[in-house]
C-alpha positions as CSV (number, residue, x, y, z in Angstrom):
1,M,108.9,118.7,70.4
2,S,111.6,116.0,69.8
3,L,112.8,113.9,72.6
4,E,116.1,113.3,70.8
5,G,119.0,112.5,73.3
6,I,116.6,111.8,76.4
7,I,117.1,108.4,78.0
8,I,113.9,106.7,79.8
9,G,114.9,104.1,82.1
10,V,111.8,101.8,82.1
11,D,111.3,99.1,84.5
12,L,109.5,95.9,83.5
13,D,107.6,93.7,86.2
14,G,104.6,96.4,87.1
15,V,105.6,98.9,84.6
16,C,105.7,97.2,81.6
17,A,104.6,93.4,82.4
18,D,101.7,92.4,84.9
19,F,103.8,90.3,86.6
20,Y,101.5,90.5,90.0
21,G,98.6,89.1,87.3
22,R,100.9,86.4,86.3
23,M,102.6,85.6,89.5
24,R,98.7,85.7,91.2
25,E,98.1,82.7,88.6
26,I,101.4,80.5,89.4
27,A,100.7,80.9,93.1
28,S,97.3,79.8,93.0
29,E,98.6,76.7,91.4
30,W,101.6,76.6,93.8
31,L,99.8,77.1,97.1
32,E,97.1,75.0,95.4
33,C,93.9,77.3,96.0
34,D,91.5,79.0,94.2
35,L,92.8,82.3,92.3
36,E,89.8,84.1,93.5
37,D,91.4,83.1,97.3
38,L,94.6,85.2,96.4
39,T,94.0,89.3,96.4
40,P,95.2,91.3,93.8
41,N,95.9,93.9,96.2
42,V,99.4,92.7,97.7
43,S,102.7,94.1,98.8
44,Y,106.4,93.5,98.3
45,G,106.7,89.5,99.1
46,L,103.3,88.7,98.6
47,P,102.4,88.2,102.5
48,E,98.8,88.4,101.7
49,W,98.8,85.3,100.1
50,G,100.3,83.3,103.0
51,V,104.0,83.1,101.0
52,N,106.4,81.9,103.3
53,D,109.5,81.2,101.2
54,Y,108.8,83.6,98.1
55,E,112.3,82.4,96.6
56,S,110.9,78.8,96.2
57,L,107.8,80.3,94.5
58,H,109.7,82.6,92.2
59,R,112.5,79.9,91.1
60,F,108.9,77.6,90.2
61,A,107.5,80.3,88.3
62,V,110.5,81.1,86.4
63,T,112.0,77.4,85.9
64,Q,108.7,75.7,85.6
65,R,106.3,77.8,83.9
66,D,108.3,80.2,82.0
67,L,107.2,83.5,84.1
68,F,109.3,86.1,82.1
69,S,107.8,84.9,78.5
70,T,104.2,84.1,79.7
71,I,103.4,87.5,81.6
72,K,100.8,89.7,80.0
73,M,101.9,93.3,79.1
74,I,100.5,96.1,80.7
75,D,97.8,97.8,78.3
76,G,99.5,101.0,76.4
77,A,103.0,99.9,77.3
78,R,104.3,98.9,73.3
79,K,102.1,102.0,72.1
80,Y,103.5,104.2,74.2
81,L,106.7,103.5,74.3
82,R,106.8,103.1,70.2
83,L,105.8,106.7,70.7
84,L,108.3,107.9,72.6
85,S,111.3,106.0,70.7
86,D,109.8,107.7,67.2
87,E,110.3,110.9,68.9
88,K,113.8,109.9,69.4
89,A,113.7,108.8,73.1
90,R,116.4,106.1,73.9
91,I,114.3,103.6,75.8
92,R,116.5,101.8,78.2
93,I,114.8,98.7,79.8
94,I,116.2,98.3,83.4
95,T,115.6,95.4,85.7
96,H,116.7,93.2,89.0
97,R,115.4,89.8,87.5
98,L,118.5,88.3,88.3
99,F,118.3,88.4,91.9
100,I,118.2,84.7,92.3
101,S,121.3,82.3,91.8
102,Y,121.8,79.6,89.4
103,F,118.8,80.6,86.7
104,H,120.4,83.7,85.1
105,K,120.5,82.1,81.2
106,M,116.5,81.4,81.4
107,A,115.9,84.7,83.3
108,V,117.5,86.2,80.4
109,S,116.3,84.3,77.4
110,Q,112.6,84.8,78.8
111,T,113.3,88.5,79.0
112,I,114.5,89.2,75.7
113,E,111.8,86.6,74.1
114,W,109.1,88.4,75.8
115,L,110.3,91.9,74.4
116,D,110.4,90.8,71.1
117,E,107.1,88.8,71.4
118,N,105.5,92.0,72.5
119,G,106.8,94.2,70.3
120,I,108.5,96.6,72.9
121,P,111.0,98.9,71.4
122,Y,114.6,99.6,73.2
123,R,117.8,100.1,72.8
124,D,119.3,99.1,75.8
125,L,118.6,96.2,78.1
126,C,120.2,96.3,81.8
127,F,119.8,93.6,84.3
128,M,120.8,95.6,87.5
129,K,119.8,96.2,91.1
130,D,121.0,100.2,91.2
131,K,118.7,101.5,88.6
132,G,120.4,104.7,89.3
133,Q,123.9,103.7,87.8
134,V,122.1,103.3,84.1
135,G,122.3,107.3,83.5
136,A,118.8,107.7,82.2
137,D,117.2,111.2,82.8
138,I,113.6,110.1,83.3
139,Y,112.8,106.6,85.2
140,I,109.4,104.7,85.4
141,E,109.5,102.6,88.2
142,D,106.9,100.8,90.5
143,A,108.8,99.5,93.5
144,P,108.2,102.0,96.2
145,E,112.1,101.6,97.5
146,N,113.6,102.0,94.0
147,V,111.3,105.2,93.6
148,K,112.5,106.4,97.0
149,K,116.2,105.7,96.3
150,L,115.8,107.2,92.5
151,R,114.1,110.3,93.9
152,E,116.7,110.8,96.7
153,A,119.5,110.7,94.2
154,G,117.7,113.8,92.6
155,L,116.7,111.6,89.2
156,Y,113.3,112.6,88.1
157,T,111.2,109.6,88.5
158,I,107.6,108.6,87.6
159,C,105.8,105.9,89.9
160,F,103.9,103.3,88.0
161,A,100.6,103.0,90.2
162,N,99.6,99.8,91.8
163,S,98.9,98.4,95.2
164,T,102.6,97.8,96.5
165,N,103.3,101.7,96.4
166,K,100.1,103.3,97.7
167,N,102.2,105.7,99.9
168,I,104.6,106.9,97.2
169,A,103.9,110.4,96.0
170,D,103.5,112.5,92.8
171,P,104.7,112.3,89.9
172,R,102.9,109.0,89.7
173,V,100.6,107.7,87.0
174,N,97.9,104.7,86.9
175,T,98.0,104.5,82.9
176,W,100.9,104.5,80.3
177,E,98.9,107.4,78.5
178,E,99.5,109.5,81.6
179,A,103.6,108.4,81.8
180,Y,103.5,110.0,77.9
181,M,102.2,112.7,78.8
182,L,104.3,113.6,81.8
183,I,107.2,112.5,80.1
184,K,106.3,115.1,77.2
185,E,106.0,117.8,80.0
186,Y,109.1,116.9,81.6
187,N,110.9,117.5,78.4
188,K,109.1,120.5,77.4
189,N,109.8,122.4,80.8
190,F,113.4,120.9,80.8
191,A,114.2,122.3,77.1
192,K,112.4,126.0,78.7
193,G,114.7,126.0,81.9
194,C,117.8,125.4,79.1
195,K,116.9,128.3,77.1
196,E,116.5,130.9,80.1
């Protein structure tokens, strides 16, 4: 079944890009410790790593280590976003990467470079905090607060699972293949409901 007309709002960090994996590498340098000393099971703000000034670490990561252009892609993101795009869904990338002032140009250019380098299909690129305002039909998000806000607004939101969102209920997925199947199922049920 075609996904034509369906807008899928896709978060980047934690959904398409392995944000915590790359930040762990940079934090080990920043904190001058072994990578193994930093648990991969983190919560928002990285207190498990002893980070007291997240903003300074983030600024260092973007301006000195090109965080947003050197981050690894999460397995399956390209493949399944291409499938969705081929099935006529409109991919709308939504990210809040501009939350720290004075280096927006660098954050935006690294983001576009990464998307192009990794062959991620998208029609729109939105840099904004309030993701519910972009008008998507389906959202894929990992940040617990964003998932809660989107769902409270009545928006169908798939939680992409990681250690920061363990307490978020279904619908949630561990892989892009699972996300793809949920989107197809949602579209099928939506189309069926429209016909009845």
